[in-house]
PDB file of N, CA, C and O in Angstrom:
ATOM      1  N   MET A   1      97.227 119.927 107.693  1.00  0.00           N
ATOM      2  CA  MET A   1      96.074 119.316 108.725  1.00  0.00           C
ATOM      3  C   MET A   1      95.324 120.705 108.412  1.00  0.00           C
ATOM      4  O   MET A   1      95.918 121.527 107.714  1.00  0.00           O
ATOM      5  N   ILE A   2      93.984 121.007 108.926  1.00  0.00           N
ATOM      6  CA  ILE A   2      93.130 121.567 109.047  1.00  0.00           C
ATOM      7  C   ILE A   2      92.593 121.716 110.325  1.00  0.00           C
ATOM      8  O   ILE A   2      92.160 120.642 110.744  1.00  0.00           O
ATOM      9  N   GLU A   3      92.440 122.785 111.217  1.00  0.00           N
ATOM     10  CA  GLU A   3      91.966 122.762 112.340  1.00  0.00           C
ATOM     11  C   GLU A   3      90.566 123.688 112.332  1.00  0.00           C
ATOM     12  O   GLU A   3      90.314 124.753 111.768  1.00  0.00           O
ATOM     13  N   LEU A   4      89.713 122.767 113.256  1.00  0.00           N
ATOM     14  CA  LEU A   4      88.414 122.988 113.252  1.00  0.00           C
ATOM     15  C   LEU A   4      88.080 124.311 113.859  1.00  0.00           C
ATOM     16  O   LEU A   4      88.715 124.683 114.845  1.00  0.00           O
ATOM     17  N   THR A   5      87.351 124.881 113.465  1.00  0.00           N
ATOM     18  CA  THR A   5      86.557 126.234 113.956  1.00  0.00           C
ATOM     19  C   THR A   5      86.438 125.895 115.320  1.00  0.00           C
ATOM     20  O   THR A   5      86.955 124.888 115.805  1.00  0.00           O
ATOM     21  N   LEU A   6      85.619 126.897 116.085  1.00  0.00           N
ATOM     22  CA  LEU A   6      84.801 126.702 117.409  1.00  0.00           C
ATOM     23  C   LEU A   6      83.469 126.245 117.217  1.00  0.00           C
ATOM     24  O   LEU A   6      82.863 125.438 117.921  1.00  0.00           O
ATOM     25  N   GLU A   7      82.925 127.046 115.830  1.00  0.00           N
ATOM     26  CA  GLU A   7      81.492 126.299 115.489  1.00  0.00           C
ATOM     27  C   GLU A   7      81.332 125.170 114.862  1.00  0.00           C
ATOM     28  O   GLU A   7      80.293 124.510 114.877  1.00  0.00           O
ATOM     29  N   GLN A   8      82.900 124.733 113.963  1.00  0.00           N
ATOM     30  CA  GLN A   8      83.185 123.354 113.932  1.00  0.00           C
ATOM     31  C   GLN A   8      83.091 122.140 114.447  1.00  0.00           C
ATOM     32  O   GLN A   8      82.748 120.996 114.148  1.00  0.00           O
ATOM     33  N   ARG A   9      83.701 123.055 115.714  1.00  0.00           N
ATOM     34  CA  ARG A   9      83.527 121.609 116.911  1.00  0.00           C
ATOM     35  C   ARG A   9      82.527 121.253 117.320  1.00  0.00           C
ATOM     36  O   ARG A   9      82.239 120.077 117.543  1.00  0.00           O
ATOM     37  N   GLN A  10      81.477 122.677 117.575  1.00  0.00           N
ATOM     38  CA  GLN A  10      80.138 122.510 118.211  1.00  0.00           C
ATOM     39  C   GLN A  10      79.253 121.734 117.259  1.00  0.00           C
ATOM     40  O   GLN A  10      78.552 120.901 117.834  1.00  0.00           O
ATOM     41  N   ALA A  11      79.106 121.804 115.894  1.00  0.00           N
ATOM     42  CA  ALA A  11      78.391 121.053 115.036  1.00  0.00           C
ATOM     43  C   ALA A  11      78.978 120.148 115.161  1.00  0.00           C
ATOM     44  O   ALA A  11      78.285 119.475 115.924  1.00  0.00           O
ATOM     45  N   VAL A  12      80.533 119.162 114.755  1.00  0.00           N
ATOM     46  CA  VAL A  12      80.470 117.914 115.204  1.00  0.00           C
ATOM     47  C   VAL A  12      80.003 117.366 116.872  1.00  0.00           C
ATOM     48  O   VAL A  12      79.573 116.246 117.149  1.00  0.00           O
ATOM     49  N   ALA A  13      80.229 118.488 117.814  1.00  0.00           N
ATOM     50  CA  ALA A  13      79.473 117.343 119.032  1.00  0.00           C
ATOM     51  C   ALA A  13      77.958 117.334 118.739  1.00  0.00           C
ATOM     52  O   ALA A  13      77.290 116.590 119.458  1.00  0.00           O
ATOM     53  N   GLN A  14      77.388 117.967 117.900  1.00  0.00           N
ATOM     54  CA  GLN A  14      75.879 118.178 117.948  1.00  0.00           C
ATOM     55  C   GLN A  14      75.463 116.750 117.280  1.00  0.00           C
ATOM     56  O   GLN A  14      74.462 116.145 117.662  1.00  0.00           O
ATOM     57  N   GLN A  15      76.292 116.280 116.283  1.00  0.00           N
ATOM     58  CA  GLN A  15      75.927 115.049 115.275  1.00  0.00           C
ATOM     59  C   GLN A  15      75.576 113.923 116.435  1.00  0.00           C
ATOM     60  O   GLN A  15      74.498 113.364 116.639  1.00  0.00           O
ATOM     61  N   GLY A  16      76.671 113.791 117.040  1.00  0.00           N
ATOM     62  CA  GLY A  16      76.297 112.689 117.853  1.00  0.00           C
ATOM     63  C   GLY A  16      76.983 111.432 117.320  1.00  0.00           C
ATOM     64  O   GLY A  16      78.212 111.359 117.291  1.00  0.00           O
ATOM     65  N   GLU A  17      76.036 110.248 116.814  1.00  0.00           N
ATOM     66  CA  GLU A  17      76.736 108.910 116.046  1.00  0.00           C
ATOM     67  C   GLU A  17      76.851 109.801 115.267  1.00  0.00           C
ATOM     68  O   GLU A  17      78.008 110.207 115.375  1.00  0.00           O
ATOM     69  N   ILE A  18      76.026 110.677 114.107  1.00  0.00           N
ATOM     70  CA  ILE A  18      76.423 110.489 112.424  1.00  0.00           C
ATOM     71  C   ILE A  18      77.264 111.647 112.144  1.00  0.00           C
ATOM     72  O   ILE A  18      76.952 112.818 112.360  1.00  0.00           O
ATOM     73  N   PRO A  19      78.448 111.185 111.602  1.00  0.00           N
ATOM     74  CA  PRO A  19      79.215 111.944 111.189  1.00  0.00           C
ATOM     75  C   PRO A  19      79.261 113.194 110.076  1.00  0.00           C
ATOM     76  O   PRO A  19      79.445 112.934 108.886  1.00  0.00           O
ATOM     77  N   PRO A  20      79.093 114.482 110.514  1.00  0.00           N
ATOM     78  CA  PRO A  20      78.781 115.520 110.033  1.00  0.00           C
ATOM     79  C   PRO A  20      79.336 115.288 108.625  1.00  0.00           C
ATOM     80  O   PRO A  20      80.083 114.314 108.531  1.00  0.00           O
ATOM     81  N   ARG A  21      79.110 116.005 107.503  1.00  0.00           N
ATOM     82  CA  ARG A  21      79.681 116.553 106.415  1.00  0.00           C
ATOM     83  C   ARG A  21      79.560 117.486 106.306  1.00  0.00           C
ATOM     84  O   ARG A  21      78.515 118.044 106.642  1.00  0.00           O
ATOM     85  N   ALA A  22      80.928 118.321 105.599  1.00  0.00           N
ATOM     86  CA  ALA A  22      81.127 119.307 105.001  1.00  0.00           C
ATOM     87  C   ALA A  22      80.576 119.389 103.733  1.00  0.00           C
ATOM     88  O   ALA A  22      79.915 118.410 103.386  1.00  0.00           O
ATOM     89  N   VAL A  23      80.690 120.395 102.879  1.00  0.00           N
ATOM     90  CA  VAL A  23      80.660 120.813 101.714  1.00  0.00           C
ATOM     91  C   VAL A  23      81.477 122.330 101.171  1.00  0.00           C
ATOM     92  O   VAL A  23      81.041 123.422 101.535  1.00  0.00           O
ATOM     93  N   ASP A  24      82.556 122.220 100.372  1.00  0.00           N
ATOM     94  CA  ASP A  24      83.468 122.668  99.830  1.00  0.00           C
ATOM     95  C   ASP A  24      82.609 124.085  98.440  1.00  0.00           C
ATOM     96  O   ASP A  24      82.525 123.962  97.218  1.00  0.00           O
ATOM     97  N   PRO A  25      82.295 124.869  99.033  1.00  0.00           N
ATOM     98  CA  PRO A  25      81.478 125.764  98.280  1.00  0.00           C
ATOM     99  C   PRO A  25      81.647 125.879  96.748  1.00  0.00           C
ATOM    100  O   PRO A  25      80.685 125.915  95.981  1.00  0.00           O
ATOM    101  N   ASP A  26      82.851 125.930  96.384  1.00  0.00           N
ATOM    102  CA  ASP A  26      83.883 126.069  95.281  1.00  0.00           C
ATOM    103  C   ASP A  26      83.328 124.669  93.986  1.00  0.00           C
ATOM    104  O   ASP A  26      82.920 124.938  92.856  1.00  0.00           O
ATOM    105  N   THR A  27      83.439 123.513  94.442  1.00  0.00           N
ATOM    106  CA  THR A  27      83.120 122.070  93.923  1.00  0.00           C
ATOM    107  C   THR A  27      82.114 121.795  94.253  1.00  0.00           C
ATOM    108  O   THR A  27      81.572 121.349  93.242  1.00  0.00           O
ATOM    109  N   GLN A  28      80.856 121.721  95.742  1.00  0.00           N
ATOM    110  CA  GLN A  28      80.331 121.426  95.548  1.00  0.00           C
ATOM    111  C   GLN A  28      80.927 120.372  96.068  1.00  0.00           C
ATOM    112  O   GLN A  28      80.126 120.417  97.001  1.00  0.00           O
ATOM    113  N   THR A  29      81.636 119.394  96.357  1.00  0.00           N
ATOM    114  CA  THR A  29      82.160 118.164  97.010  1.00  0.00           C
ATOM    115  C   THR A  29      81.949 118.057  98.472  1.00  0.00           C
ATOM    116  O   THR A  29      82.103 118.944  99.312  1.00  0.00           O
ATOM    117  N   THR A  30      81.682 117.192  98.593  1.00  0.00           N
ATOM    118  CA  THR A  30      80.724 116.752  99.968  1.00  0.00           C
ATOM    119  C   THR A  30      81.746 115.424 100.834  1.00  0.00           C
ATOM    120  O   THR A  30      81.891 114.244 100.516  1.00  0.00           O
ATOM    121  N   TYR A  31      82.417 116.326 102.192  1.00  0.00           N
ATOM    122  CA  TYR A  31      83.517 115.749 102.864  1.00  0.00           C
ATOM    123  C   TYR A  31      82.222 115.454 104.137  1.00  0.00           C
ATOM    124  O   TYR A  31      81.263 116.113 104.539  1.00  0.00           O
ATOM    125  N   VAL A  32      82.986 113.688 104.580  1.00  0.00           N
ATOM    126  CA  VAL A  32      82.332 113.055 105.942  1.00  0.00           C
ATOM    127  C   VAL A  32      83.655 113.416 106.734  1.00  0.00           C
ATOM    128  O   VAL A  32      84.733 113.518 106.149  1.00  0.00           O
ATOM    129  N   LEU A  33      83.534 113.575 107.905  1.00  0.00           N
ATOM    130  CA  LEU A  33      84.589 113.795 109.010  1.00  0.00           C
ATOM    131  C   LEU A  33      84.091 112.956 110.263  1.00  0.00           C
ATOM    132  O   LEU A  33      83.141 112.998 111.044  1.00  0.00           O
ATOM    133  N   ILE A  34      85.410 112.035 110.017  1.00  0.00           N
ATOM    134  CA  ILE A  34      85.470 111.129 110.942  1.00  0.00           C
ATOM    135  C   ILE A  34      86.456 111.031 112.151  1.00  0.00           C
ATOM    136  O   ILE A  34      87.302 111.925 112.177  1.00  0.00           O
ATOM    137  N   PRO A  35      86.504 110.036 113.234  1.00  0.00           N
ATOM    138  CA  PRO A  35      87.352 110.242 113.576  1.00  0.00           C
ATOM    139  C   PRO A  35      88.734 109.415 112.842  1.00  0.00           C
ATOM    140  O   PRO A  35      88.752 108.529 111.988  1.00  0.00           O
ATOM    141  N   GLU A  36      89.777 110.067 113.521  1.00  0.00           N
ATOM    142  CA  GLU A  36      90.917 108.630 112.946  1.00  0.00           C
ATOM    143  C   GLU A  36      91.408 107.752 113.075  1.00  0.00           C
ATOM    144  O   GLU A  36      92.371 107.386 112.401  1.00  0.00           O
ATOM    145  N   LYS A  37      90.787 107.020 114.170  1.00  0.00           N
ATOM    146  CA  LYS A  37      90.761 105.710 114.224  1.00  0.00           C
ATOM    147  C   LYS A  37      89.852 104.631 113.579  1.00  0.00           C
ATOM    148  O   LYS A  37      90.135 103.507 113.167  1.00  0.00           O
ATOM    149  N   ILE A  38      88.501 105.405 113.619  1.00  0.00           N
ATOM    150  CA  ILE A  38      87.699 105.024 112.535  1.00  0.00           C
ATOM    151  C   ILE A  38      88.077 104.915 111.343  1.00  0.00           C
ATOM    152  O   ILE A  38      87.897 103.872 110.714  1.00  0.00           O
ATOM    153  N   TYR A  39      88.718 106.070 110.783  1.00  0.00           N
ATOM    154  CA  TYR A  39      89.064 105.914 109.569  1.00  0.00           C
ATOM    155  C   TYR A  39      90.384 104.958 109.078  1.00  0.00           C
ATOM    156  O   TYR A  39      90.400 104.316 108.027  1.00  0.00           O
ATOM    157  N   ALA A  40      91.279 104.998 109.885  1.00  0.00           N
ATOM    158  CA  ALA A  40      92.482 104.008 110.493  1.00  0.00           C
ATOM    159  C   ALA A  40      91.640 102.127 110.071  1.00  0.00           C
ATOM    160  O   ALA A  40      92.056 101.434 109.142  1.00  0.00           O
ATOM    161  N   ARG A  41      90.938 101.868 110.638  1.00  0.00           N
ATOM    162  CA  ARG A  41      90.162 100.556 110.598  1.00  0.00           C
ATOM    163  C   ARG A  41      89.132 100.549 109.302  1.00  0.00           C
ATOM    164  O   ARG A  41      88.704  99.428 109.025  1.00  0.00           O
ATOM    165  N   VAL A  42      88.707 101.559 108.527  1.00  0.00           N
ATOM    166  CA  VAL A  42      87.972 101.372 107.076  1.00  0.00           C
ATOM    167  C   VAL A  42      88.851 101.446 106.517  1.00  0.00           C
ATOM    168  O   VAL A  42      88.766 100.762 105.496  1.00  0.00           O
ATOM    169  N   LYS A  43      89.930 102.040 106.630  1.00  0.00           N
ATOM    170  CA  LYS A  43      90.937 101.786 105.579  1.00  0.00           C
ATOM    171  C   LYS A  43      91.621 100.704 105.567  1.00  0.00           C
ATOM    172  O   LYS A  43      92.244 100.473 104.530  1.00  0.00           O
ATOM    173  N   MET A  44      91.720  99.650 106.781  1.00  0.00           N
ATOM    174  CA  MET A  44      92.053  98.426 106.537  1.00  0.00           C
ATOM    175  C   MET A  44      91.359  97.742 105.869  1.00  0.00           C
ATOM    176  O   MET A  44      91.804  97.086 104.928  1.00  0.00           O
ATOM    177  N   LEU A  45      89.974  97.757 106.262  1.00  0.00           N
ATOM    178  CA  LEU A  45      89.027  96.681 105.560  1.00  0.00           C
ATOM    179  C   LEU A  45      88.634  97.036 103.884  1.00  0.00           C
ATOM    180  O   LEU A  45      88.089  96.268 103.090  1.00  0.00           O
ATOM    181  N   LEU A  46      88.917  97.902 103.732  1.00  0.00           N
ATOM    182  CA  LEU A  46      89.262  98.689 101.896  1.00  0.00           C
ATOM    183  C   LEU A  46      90.685  98.029 101.376  1.00  0.00           C
ATOM    184  O   LEU A  46      90.736  97.481 100.275  1.00  0.00           O
ATOM    185  N   ASP A  47      92.024  98.133 102.381  1.00  0.00           N
ATOM    186  CA  ASP A  47      92.915  97.462 101.564  1.00  0.00           C
ATOM    187  C   ASP A  47      92.571  96.174 101.440  1.00  0.00           C
ATOM    188  O   ASP A  47      92.842  95.559 100.408  1.00  0.00           O
ATOM    189  N   GLU A  48      91.876  95.552 102.562  1.00  0.00           N
ATOM    190  CA  GLU A  48      91.753  93.620 102.603  1.00  0.00           C
ATOM    191  C   GLU A  48      91.024  93.752 101.500  1.00  0.00           C
ATOM    192  O   GLU A  48      91.565  93.020 100.671  1.00  0.00           O
ATOM    193  N   GLU A  49      89.668  94.513 100.793  1.00  0.00           N
ATOM    194  CA  GLU A  49      89.029  94.360 100.114  1.00  0.00           C
ATOM    195  C   GLU A  49      89.715  94.236  98.482  1.00  0.00           C
ATOM    196  O   GLU A  49      89.664  93.602  97.428  1.00  0.00           O
ATOM    197  N   GLU A  50      90.205  95.076  99.011  1.00  0.00           N
ATOM    198  CA  GLU A  50      91.161  95.520  97.322  1.00  0.00           C
ATOM    199  C   GLU A  50      92.512  94.153  97.368  1.00  0.00           C
ATOM    200  O   GLU A  50      92.926  93.956  96.225  1.00  0.00           O
ATOM    201  N   SER A  51      92.954  93.579  98.042  1.00  0.00           N
ATOM    202  CA  SER A  51      94.188  92.962  98.114  1.00  0.00           C
ATOM    203  C   SER A  51      92.630  91.848  97.586  1.00  0.00           C
ATOM    204  O   SER A  51      92.426  91.841  96.372  1.00  0.00           O
ATOM    205  N   GLU A  52      91.892  91.211  98.246  1.00  0.00           N
ATOM    206  CA  GLU A  52      90.780  90.003  97.629  1.00  0.00           C
ATOM    207  C   GLU A  52      90.483  90.230  96.486  1.00  0.00           C
ATOM    208  O   GLU A  52      90.963  89.419  95.694  1.00  0.00           O
ATOM    209  N   GLN A  53      89.838  91.064  96.029  1.00  0.00           N
ATOM    210  CA  GLN A  53      89.672  91.481  94.702  1.00  0.00           C
ATOM    211  C   GLN A  53      90.544  90.982  93.640  1.00  0.00           C
ATOM    212  O   GLN A  53      90.326  90.088  92.823  1.00  0.00           O
ATOM    213  N   PHE A  54      91.768  91.865  93.833  1.00  0.00           N
ATOM    214  CA  PHE A  54      93.032  91.841  93.112  1.00  0.00           C
ATOM    215  C   PHE A  54      93.491  89.970  92.851  1.00  0.00           C
ATOM    216  O   PHE A  54      93.900  89.380  91.851  1.00  0.00           O
ATOM    217  N   LEU A  55      93.184  89.497  94.251  1.00  0.00           N
ATOM    218  CA  LEU A  55      92.885  87.929  94.187  1.00  0.00           C
ATOM    219  C   LEU A  55      92.184  87.399  93.196  1.00  0.00           C
ATOM    220  O   LEU A  55      92.677  86.720  92.296  1.00  0.00           O
ATOM    221  N   ARG A  56      91.033  87.676  93.310  1.00  0.00           N
ATOM    222  CA  ARG A  56      90.072  86.967  92.317  1.00  0.00           C
ATOM    223  C   ARG A  56      90.306  86.922  91.077  1.00  0.00           C
ATOM    224  O   ARG A  56      90.159  85.964  90.318  1.00  0.00           O
ATOM    225  N   THR A  57      90.776  88.246  90.790  1.00  0.00           N
ATOM    226  CA  THR A  57      90.848  88.940  89.279  1.00  0.00           C
ATOM    227  C   THR A  57      92.326  87.995  89.113  1.00  0.00           C
ATOM    228  O   THR A  57      92.603  88.136  87.922  1.00  0.00           O
ATOM    229  N   LEU A  58      93.391  87.110  89.739  1.00  0.00           N
ATOM    230  CA  LEU A  58      94.396  86.907  89.473  1.00  0.00           C
ATOM    231  C   LEU A  58      94.058  85.305  88.962  1.00  0.00           C
ATOM    232  O   LEU A  58      94.421  84.695  87.957  1.00  0.00           O
ATOM    233  N   THR A  59      93.380  84.994  89.873  1.00  0.00           N
ATOM    234  CA  THR A  59      93.421  83.221  90.001  1.00  0.00           C
ATOM    235  C   THR A  59      92.941  82.479  88.615  1.00  0.00           C
ATOM    236  O   THR A  59      93.148  81.314  88.274  1.00  0.00           O
ATOM    237  N   PRO A  60      92.304  83.422  87.989  1.00  0.00           N
ATOM    238  CA  PRO A  60      91.935  82.516  86.849  1.00  0.00           C
ATOM    239  C   PRO A  60      92.890  82.722  85.909  1.00  0.00           C
ATOM    240  O   PRO A  60      93.022  81.756  85.157  1.00  0.00           O
ATOM    241  N   HIS A  61      93.556  83.586  85.703  1.00  0.00           N
ATOM    242  CA  HIS A  61      95.094  83.671  85.085  1.00  0.00           C
ATOM    243  C   HIS A  61      95.924  82.446  85.390  1.00  0.00           C
ATOM    244  O   HIS A  61      96.093  81.449  84.687  1.00  0.00           O
ATOM    245  N   THR A  62      96.424  82.739  86.630  1.00  0.00           N
ATOM    246  CA  THR A  62      97.383  81.629  87.230  1.00  0.00           C
ATOM    247  C   THR A  62      96.712  80.116  87.196  1.00  0.00           C
ATOM    248  O   THR A  62      97.500  79.277  87.630  1.00  0.00           O
ATOM    249  N   MET A  63      95.015  79.399  86.642  1.00  0.00           N
ATOM    250  CA  MET A  63      94.884  78.476  86.902  1.00  0.00           C
ATOM    251  C   MET A  63      95.138  78.008  85.303  1.00  0.00           C
ATOM    252  O   MET A  63      95.407  76.879  84.891  1.00  0.00           O
ATOM    253  N   GLU A  64      94.987  79.079  84.651  1.00  0.00           N
ATOM    254  CA  GLU A  64      95.281  78.889  82.661  1.00  0.00           C
ATOM    255  C   GLU A  64      96.661  78.650  82.747  1.00  0.00           C
ATOM    256  O   GLU A  64      97.153  77.652  82.220  1.00  0.00           O
ATOM    257  N   VAL A  65      97.483  79.657  83.501  1.00  0.00           N
ATOM    258  CA  VAL A  65      98.681  78.876  83.226  1.00  0.00           C
ATOM    259  C   VAL A  65      99.616  77.536  84.226  1.00  0.00           C
ATOM    260  O   VAL A  65     100.781  77.210  83.997  1.00  0.00           O
ATOM    261  N   PHE A  66      98.724  76.946  85.325  1.00  0.00           N
ATOM    262  CA  PHE A  66      99.273  75.809  85.579  1.00  0.00           C
ATOM    263  C   PHE A  66      98.794  74.726  84.692  1.00  0.00           C
ATOM    264  O   PHE A  66      99.546  73.808  84.364  1.00  0.00           O
ATOM    265  N   GLY A  67      97.484  74.807  84.267  1.00  0.00           N
ATOM    266  CA  GLY A  67      96.717  73.866  83.196  1.00  0.00           C
ATOM    267  C   GLY A  67      97.934  73.763  81.531  1.00  0.00           C
ATOM    268  O   GLY A  67      97.981  72.912  80.643  1.00  0.00           O
ATOM    269  N   ARG A  68      98.509  74.681  81.683  1.00  0.00           N
ATOM    270  CA  ARG A  68      99.316  75.022  80.340  1.00  0.00           C
ATOM    271  C   ARG A  68     100.445  74.349  80.684  1.00  0.00           C
ATOM    272  O   ARG A  68     100.958  73.654  79.807  1.00  0.00           O
ATOM    273  N   GLU A  69     101.069  74.404  82.011  1.00  0.00           N
ATOM    274  CA  GLU A  69     102.334  73.891  82.788  1.00  0.00           C
ATOM    275  C   GLU A  69     101.791  72.411  82.971  1.00  0.00           C
ATOM    276  O   GLU A  69     102.676  71.587  83.202  1.00  0.00           O
ATOM    277  N   GLY A  70     100.631  71.980  82.914  1.00  0.00           N
ATOM    278  CA  GLY A  70     100.132  70.336  83.029  1.00  0.00           C
ATOM    279  C   GLY A  70      99.973  70.008  84.938  1.00  0.00           C
ATOM    280  O   GLY A  70     100.202  69.081  85.714  1.00  0.00           O
ATOM    281  N   TRP A  71      99.568  71.087  84.980  1.00  0.00           N
ATOM    282  CA  TRP A  71      99.018  70.675  86.359  1.00  0.00           C
ATOM    283  C   TRP A  71      97.427  70.224  86.502  1.00  0.00           C
ATOM    284  O   TRP A  71      96.967  69.755  87.543  1.00  0.00           O
ATOM    285  N   ASP A  72      96.903  70.370  85.673  1.00  0.00           N
ATOM    286  CA  ASP A  72      95.825  70.013  85.323  1.00  0.00           C
ATOM    287  C   ASP A  72      95.688  68.171  84.754  1.00  0.00           C
ATOM    288  O   ASP A  72      94.646  67.666  84.337  1.00  0.00           O
ATOM    289  N   ASP A  73      96.962  67.488  84.887  1.00  0.00           N
ATOM    290  CA  ASP A  73      97.025  66.730  84.169  1.00  0.00           C
ATOM    291  C   ASP A  73      96.210  65.690  85.522  1.00  0.00           C
ATOM    292  O   ASP A  73      95.670  66.154  86.526  1.00  0.00           O
ATOM    293  N   PRO A  74      96.336  64.196  85.155  1.00  0.00           N
ATOM    294  CA  PRO A  74      95.250  63.834  85.999  1.00  0.00           C
ATOM    295  C   PRO A  74      96.528  63.240  87.237  1.00  0.00           C
ATOM    296  O   PRO A  74      96.239  63.206  88.433  1.00  0.00           O
ATOM    297  N   ALA A  75      97.466  62.948  86.890  1.00  0.00           N
ATOM    298  CA  ALA A  75      98.929  62.565  87.864  1.00  0.00           C
ATOM    299  C   ALA A  75      98.871  63.473  88.625  1.00  0.00           C
ATOM    300  O   ALA A  75      99.582  63.304  89.616  1.00  0.00           O
ATOM    301  N   MET A  76      98.108  64.747  88.588  1.00  0.00           N
ATOM    302  CA  MET A  76      99.149  65.516  89.361  1.00  0.00           C
ATOM    303  C   MET A  76      98.194  66.005  90.908  1.00  0.00           C
ATOM    304  O   MET A  76      98.433  66.751  91.858  1.00  0.00           O
ATOM    305  N   ASP A  77      96.706  64.862  90.385  1.00  0.00           N
ATOM    306  CA  ASP A  77      95.891  64.994  91.641  1.00  0.00           C
ATOM    307  C   ASP A  77      96.619  64.342  92.718  1.00  0.00           C
ATOM    308  O   ASP A  77      96.133  64.882  93.711  1.00  0.00           O
ATOM    309  N   ILE A  78      97.276  63.715  93.026  1.00  0.00           N
ATOM    310  CA  ILE A  78      97.980  62.711  94.053  1.00  0.00           C
ATOM    311  C   ILE A  78      98.718  64.313  95.201  1.00  0.00           C
ATOM    312  O   ILE A  78      98.847  64.252  96.424  1.00  0.00           O
ATOM    313  N   TYR A  79      98.958  65.159  94.607  1.00  0.00           N
ATOM    314  CA  TYR A  79      98.925  66.998  95.353  1.00  0.00           C
ATOM    315  C   TYR A  79      97.870  66.778  95.903  1.00  0.00           C
ATOM    316  O   TYR A  79      97.861  66.830  97.133  1.00  0.00           O
ATOM    317  N   ASN A  80      96.746  66.489  95.247  1.00  0.00           N
ATOM    318  CA  ASN A  80      95.327  66.958  96.343  1.00  0.00           C
ATOM    319  C   ASN A  80      95.371  66.561  97.591  1.00  0.00           C
ATOM    320  O   ASN A  80      95.054  67.166  98.615  1.00  0.00           O
ATOM    321  N   ASP A  81      95.696  65.731  97.473  1.00  0.00           N
ATOM    322  CA  ASP A  81      96.019  64.683  98.952  1.00  0.00           C
ATOM    323  C   ASP A  81      96.484  65.684 100.052  1.00  0.00           C
ATOM    324  O   ASP A  81      95.874  66.171 101.004  1.00  0.00           O
ATOM    325  N   LEU A  82      97.744  65.830  99.617  1.00  0.00           N
ATOM    326  CA  LEU A  82      98.705  66.368 100.353  1.00  0.00           C
ATOM    327  C   LEU A  82      98.398  67.695 101.233  1.00  0.00           C
ATOM    328  O   LEU A  82      98.966  67.970 102.290  1.00  0.00           O
ATOM    329  N   ASP A  83      97.431  68.438 100.623  1.00  0.00           N
ATOM    330  CA  ASP A  83      96.733  69.715 101.313  1.00  0.00           C
ATOM    331  C   ASP A  83      95.652  69.716 102.231  1.00  0.00           C
ATOM    332  O   ASP A  83      94.617  69.151 101.877  1.00  0.00           O
ATOM    333  N   PRO A  84      95.702  70.176 103.191  1.00  0.00           N
ATOM    334  CA  PRO A  84      95.200  69.842 104.522  1.00  0.00           C
ATOM    335  C   PRO A  84      93.940  70.695 104.640  1.00  0.00           C
ATOM    336  O   PRO A  84      93.142  70.732 105.577  1.00  0.00           O
ATOM    337  N   ARG A  85      93.927  71.535 103.214  1.00  0.00           N
ATOM    338  CA  ARG A  85      92.809  71.775 103.906  1.00  0.00           C
ATOM    339  C   ARG A  85      91.735  71.226 102.469  1.00  0.00           C
ATOM    340  O   ARG A  85      90.861  71.893 101.915  1.00  0.00           O
ATOM    341  N   SER A  86      92.153  69.890 102.170  1.00  0.00           N
ATOM    342  CA  SER A  86      91.122  69.598 101.331  1.00  0.00           C
ATOM    343  C   SER A  86      89.902  68.452 101.712  1.00  0.00           C
ATOM    344  O   SER A  86      90.269  67.477 102.367  1.00  0.00           O
ATOM    345  N   PRO A  87      88.863  68.522 101.427  1.00  0.00           N
ATOM    346  CA  PRO A  87      87.983  67.610 102.490  1.00  0.00           C
ATOM    347  C   PRO A  87      88.579  65.831 102.382  1.00  0.00           C
ATOM    348  O   PRO A  87      88.512  65.212 101.320  1.00  0.00           O
ATOM    349  N   SER A  88      88.983  65.386 103.314  1.00  0.00           N
ATOM    350  CA  SER A  88      89.125  63.839 103.328  1.00  0.00           C
ATOM    351  C   SER A  88      88.244  62.778 102.615  1.00  0.00           C
ATOM    352  O   SER A  88      88.502  61.580 102.736  1.00  0.00           O
TER     353      SER A  88
END
């Protein structure tokens, strides 16, 4: 963990609502300094989005397999009535 210098703490305090940025002079990479609580929330949102993206990618392949296994047979439509999410 990196500890902020007095000068850096003052810069953070002066920023107010805008997260301060730090630049690595060797690589010119810019970093945004945010409180750990906010980082945890952002990370959770990103993890959820990644999960949803994975499911959206997986769904067409899954449906293809289901189709090959007979799930698209009209006789299987009866199971749609058992799904509580299905409109009545």
